[in-house]
C-alpha positions in Angstrom: 15.0 -25.2 58.3 11.8 -26.5 56.6 10.4 -26.3 52.9 7.9 -23.7 54.1 10.8 -21.5 55.5 12.2 -21.8 51.7 9.1 -20.8 50.1 8.7 -17.9 52.9 12.4 -16.7 52.0 11.9 -16.8 48.0 8.9 -14.7 48.7 11.3 -12.0 50.1 14.2 -12.4 47.9 11.8 -12.5 44.8 10.6 -9.2 45.7 7.3 -10.3 46.2 6.7 -9.8 50.1 9.6 -7.7 50.8 10.3 -5.7 47.9 13.1 -2.9 47.8 12.6 -1.8 44.4 11.2 1.2 42.9 11.4 1.1 39.2 10.8 -2.0 37.0 14.3 -2.0 35.8 15.3 -2.9 39.5 12.8 -5.6 39.9 14.1 -7.4 36.6 18.0 -7.2 37.5 17.2 -8.2 40.9 16.0 -11.6 39.6 18.3 -11.6 36.8 15.4 -12.3 34.0 12.0 -12.8 34.1 10.0 -15.0 31.9 8.1 -13.4 29.5 6.1 -15.2 27.0 3.0 -14.0 28.2 3.4 -10.3 27.8 0.5 -9.0 29.8 1.2 -11.6 32.5 4.7 -10.5 32.8 4.0 -6.8 33.0 2.0 -8.1 36.4 4.6 -10.2 37.5 7.0 -6.9 37.4 4.2 -4.7 39.0 3.1 -6.8 41.7 6.9 -6.4 43.0 6.4 -2.5 43.0 4.5 -0.5 45.4 1.8 1.3 43.6 2.9 0.1 40.2 0.5 0.5 37.2 0.4 -1.2 33.9 1.2 2.0 32.0 4.4 2.6 33.9 5.7 -0.7 33.1 5.0 -0.2 29.5 6.7 3.1 29.9 9.7 1.1 31.2 9.8 -0.8 27.7 9.5 2.4 25.5 12.3 4.3 27.5 14.5 0.9 26.8 15.2 0.4 30.4 14.0 -3.3 30.3 14.3 -5.4 27.1 12.4 -8.3 26.0 14.4 -10.9 24.1 15.6 -14.6 24.1 18.5 -14.9 26.7 17.5 -18.2 28.6 16.7 -21.4 27.4 15.2 -20.2 23.9 12.5 -18.7 25.9 11.5 -15.1 26.0 12.2 -12.9 28.9 12.6 -9.3 30.2 16.1 -8.4 31.0 17.4 -5.2 32.5 18.8 -2.9 29.8 22.3 -3.0 31.5 22.6 -6.7 31.4 21.1 -7.7 28.0 24.2 -7.6 25.9 26.4 -9.7 28.4 23.6 -12.1 29.3 23.3 -12.9 25.7 27.0 -13.1 24.9 27.5 -15.6 27.7 24.4 -17.7 26.9 23.6 -17.4 23.5 26.1 -19.7 21.7 25.0 -22.4 23.8 21.2 -21.6 23.0 22.5 -21.8 19.2 24.1 -24.9 19.2 21.3 -26.9 21.0 19.0 -25.8 17.9 21.3 -25.8 15.0 19.4 -28.8 13.7 16.3 -26.6 12.9 18.6 -24.7 10.5 18.8 -27.5 8.3 15.2 -28.6 8.7 14.0 -25.2 7.6 16.6 -25.1 4.8 18.6 -21.8 6.6 22.3 -22.5 5.6 25.0 -19.9 6.5 24.2 -17.9 3.4 20.6 -17.4 3.8 21.3 -16.5 7.5 23.8 -14.1 6.5 21.4 -12.6 3.9 18.7 -12.4 6.6 21.0 -10.3 8.9 21.8 -7.7 6.2 18.0 -7.7 5.3 17.1 -6.8 8.8 19.7 -4.5 9.6 18.9 -2.4 6.5 15.2 -2.4 7.2 15.8 -1.5 10.6 18.5 1.1 10.9 17.5 4.3 12.2 15.9 3.2 15.3 13.2 1.8 13.1 10.6 -0.7 14.8 8.4 -3.1 12.5 5.5 -5.4 13.7 6.0 -9.1 13.2 3.9 -9.2 9.8 6.3 -6.2 8.6 9.2 -8.0 9.3 8.0 -11.0 7.6 6.7 -8.9 4.3 10.3 -7.3 4.4 12.1 -10.6 4.5 9.6 -11.9 1.8 10.6 -9.4 -0.6 14.3 -10.5 -0.1 13.1 -13.9 -1.4 13.5 -15.6 2.2 10.2 -17.8 2.6 8.4 -17.5 5.7 6.4 -20.7 5.3 5.6 -23.1 8.3 7.8 -22.2 11.2 10.4 -20.3 9.5 9.2 -16.9 10.6 9.5 -17.5 14.3 12.7 -19.4 14.3 14.4 -16.4 12.4 13.2 -14.1 14.7 14.2 -16.0 17.5 17.8 -16.7 16.2 18.3 -13.0 15.2 17.3 -12.2 18.5 19.8 -14.8 20.2 22.2 -13.6 18.0 21.9 -9.7 19.3 20.7 -8.7 15.9 17.2 -7.8 17.1 15.3 -7.6 20.3 11.3 -6.4 20.9 10.9 -2.5 20.7 7.5 -0.8 22.1 4.1 -2.1 21.3 2.4 -0.7 18.5 -1.2 -0.7 19.7 -1.7 -4.2 20.6 0.9 -5.6 18.2 4.6 -6.3 19.0 7.7 -4.6 17.3 11.2 -5.6 16.5 14.2 -3.2 16.4 18.0 -3.7 16.4 19.4 -4.4 19.7 22.3 -2.3 19.2 20.4 0.9 18.7 17.7 0.6 20.9 20.2 -0.4 23.8 23.9 0.4 22.7 26.4 -2.0 24.5 27.8 -0.6 27.9 28.9 -3.2 30.3 31.6 -5.5 29.1 32.4 -8.7 31.1 34.7 -11.5 29.9 33.4 -14.6 30.6 34.3 -16.0 33.7 33.0 -12.5 35.3 29.8 -12.8 33.5 29.1 -16.4 34.7 30.1 -15.2 38.4 27.7 -12.5 37.8 24.9 -14.8 36.6 25.1 -17.3 39.6 25.1 -14.4 42.4 22.2 -12.8 40.3 20.1 -15.9 40.5 20.9 -17.1 44.2 20.4 -13.3 45.4 17.0 -13.0 43.5 15.8 -16.8 43.7 17.6 -18.1 46.8 16.9 -20.3 48.6 17.6 -22.7 45.4 19.8 -25.6 44.6 22.5 -25.9 42.2 20.3 -27.9 39.6 17.6 -25.2 40.0 20.2 -22.8 38.7 21.1 -25.1 35.9 17.7 -25.3 34.7 17.1 -21.6 34.7 20.1 -20.7 32.9 20.5 -23.5 30.6 24.2 -23.8 31.3 26.1 -27.1 31.3 26.4 -28.4 35.0 30.2 -28.3 34.7 30.0 -24.6 34.0 27.4 -23.9 36.6 29.4 -25.7 39.2 32.5 -23.5 38.2 30.5 -20.5 38.4 29.3 -21.4 42.0 32.7 -22.3 43.1 33.7 -18.5 42.1 31.4 -17.2 44.2 30.1 -19.3 47.1 32.1 -17.1 49.7 29.6 -14.5 48.6 26.5 -16.5 49.3 24.9 -18.5 52.3 24.3 -22.2 52.2 21.8 -24.0 54.1 20.6 -27.5 54.2 17.0 -28.5 54.0 15.8 -32.1 53.9 19.6 -33.0 53.3 19.6 -30.7 50.3 22.1 -27.9 49.9 20.4 -24.5 49.0 22.3 -21.2 48.5 20.8 -17.6 49.1 22.0 -14.3 49.6 23.6 -13.8 52.9 21.1 -12.8 56.0 17.4 -13.4 56.3 15.1 -10.6 54.8 12.0 -9.3 56.7 8.8 -10.3 55.6 7.2 -7.8 57.8 4.8 -8.3 60.6 1.6 -8.5 58.5 0.0 -12.2 58.0 -1.5 -13.7 56.1 0.6 -13.1 52.9 -1.6 -13.6 49.7 -0.5 -13.0 46.3 -1.9 -13.3 42.6 0.8 -14.3 40.6 0.8 -14.7 36.8 1.2 -17.9 34.9 4.7 -17.8 34.1 5.8 -16.2 37.5 9.5 -16.8 38.4 8.3 -17.6 41.9 7.3 -20.9 40.2 9.2 -21.5 36.8 12.5 -20.4 38.4 13.2 -23.7 39.6 13.4 -27.2 38.4 12.2 -28.3 41.9 8.8 -26.5 42.7 7.8 -28.5 45.7 8.6 -25.7 48.2 5.7 -23.5 47.0 3.9 -26.5 44.9 2.1 -29.5 46.4 2.6 -32.2 43.3 -0.7 -33.3 43.6 -1.8 -29.9 42.4 0.7 -29.7 39.5 -1.6 -30.7 36.8 -3.9 -28.0 37.9 -1.3 -25.4 37.3 0.0 -26.7 33.7 -3.0 -28.9 32.7 -2.0 -29.7 29.1 0.7 -30.1 26.9 0.5 -26.5 25.3 3.1 -25.0 27.8 0.7 -22.8 29.5 0.8 -22.2 32.9 -2.5 -21.0 35.0 -2.1 -17.7 37.2 -2.0 -19.0 41.1 -3.1 -17.7 44.4 -0.2 -18.0 46.8 -0.9 -17.9 50.5 2.2 -17.7 52.8 4.6 -18.8 49.9 2.2 -22.0 49.1 0.1 -22.3 46.1 -3.3 -22.4 47.2 -5.5 -22.0 44.0 -5.6 -20.5 40.5 -7.4 -17.4 39.1 -8.7 -16.0 35.7 -9.7 -12.6 34.8 -12.7 -11.3 32.9 -11.8 -7.7 31.8 -14.3 -5.2 31.2 -13.9 -1.3 29.9 -14.0 -0.3 33.6 -13.4 -3.5 35.9 -11.9 -6.7 36.3 -13.6 -9.6 37.9 -11.1 -12.2 39.3 -12.7 -15.8 39.1 -10.9 -18.2 41.7 -10.5 -21.9 41.9 -9.2 -22.8 45.4 -7.4 -26.1 46.6 -8.5 -25.5 49.9 -11.0 -23.3 52.2 -9.2 -19.9 53.2 -9.6 -18.9 56.6 -11.5 -15.4 56.9 -8.3 -13.6 57.0 -6.8 -15.2 54.0 -10.1 -14.0 52.1 -9.7 -10.5 53.4 -6.1 -10.2 51.9 -7.2 -12.0 48.7 -9.7 -9.3 48.2 -7.1 -6.7 48.9 -4.9 -8.3 46.4 -7.5 -8.6 43.6 -8.4 -4.7 44.3 -4.5 -4.1 44.0 -4.6 -5.7 40.4 -7.4 -3.8 39.6 -5.7 -0.8 40.3 -2.6 -1.8 38.5 -4.9 -2.2 35.4 -6.6 1.3 36.1 -9.9 -0.2 36.7 -12.1 -1.7 39.6 -11.2 -5.0 40.9 -13.4 -7.6 42.4 -14.3 -11.1 42.7 -15.9 -13.0 40.1 -17.5 -16.3 40.2 -15.7 -19.3 41.7 
């Protein structure tokens, strides 16, 4: 086993090179959760893992409440399958809140104000109402709750982690918020040990081969909890050693198919890179600054060839076409270039426009 083998196995287990999914919720559930602060990018992250998917199909899944956008991991926006959202937040929410409680004091949000915020939002959103960010802020301002500074974003985050609200369907280009329990009534109830075990299995099945510290990074759990969870389910997973490091994955070797090379256009916050603390299996450390060039938290979209990042891409969208500009880290073979062109056309089809290569 080499790092190259790790990258290729991840392509399959992440449903990129050998998808077994037919619906958006299946993709999200297979990976456990998918990072989603770049909304349009994550629509493509789901779509590239589905045969003949379109952006409209992924948005329908959101409107149909089969995938939910909220803050279940590391205080960061993710999509989660509707069947999983409640137990995800019940398991992980308390730790997320405890690590950010200092912000309440800094922003002047004591227990009484948080209680008033909850009551105000429940009253405004009950009956399956969906309000835009601006409308939520206006509602809270009318209740004498200031939205100055970063208060508004923190309140939305806090209410999301507490399972009061989640994102609803988009209204035009604006996001909306709605009551989680009305949008997705609680269904599956897991006790803490069962939820922890399920989370571990879901991660290593969908992200493996991966190491324990990758799971700790992804989940935000304490190391002790992560170890306890892995101990509960290790018999359900396969272990392998690569460069003297222990990895875990679903049992068996997935088939990648006969076609080579494998070329994919991945969005900037795709789980293929951000789902791990150690990204060296897919990314040469010398190129890391090209993927995350600044301190603004943004990640460039990547061109991945046979599991390794070979460059970045950017789009220029017109009414009936999309042009993809590329910045390659190495020269591509003729075969790789042909498959890249196919990947660009597939991305255009996902958007419902013609896809072509723009300036390099």
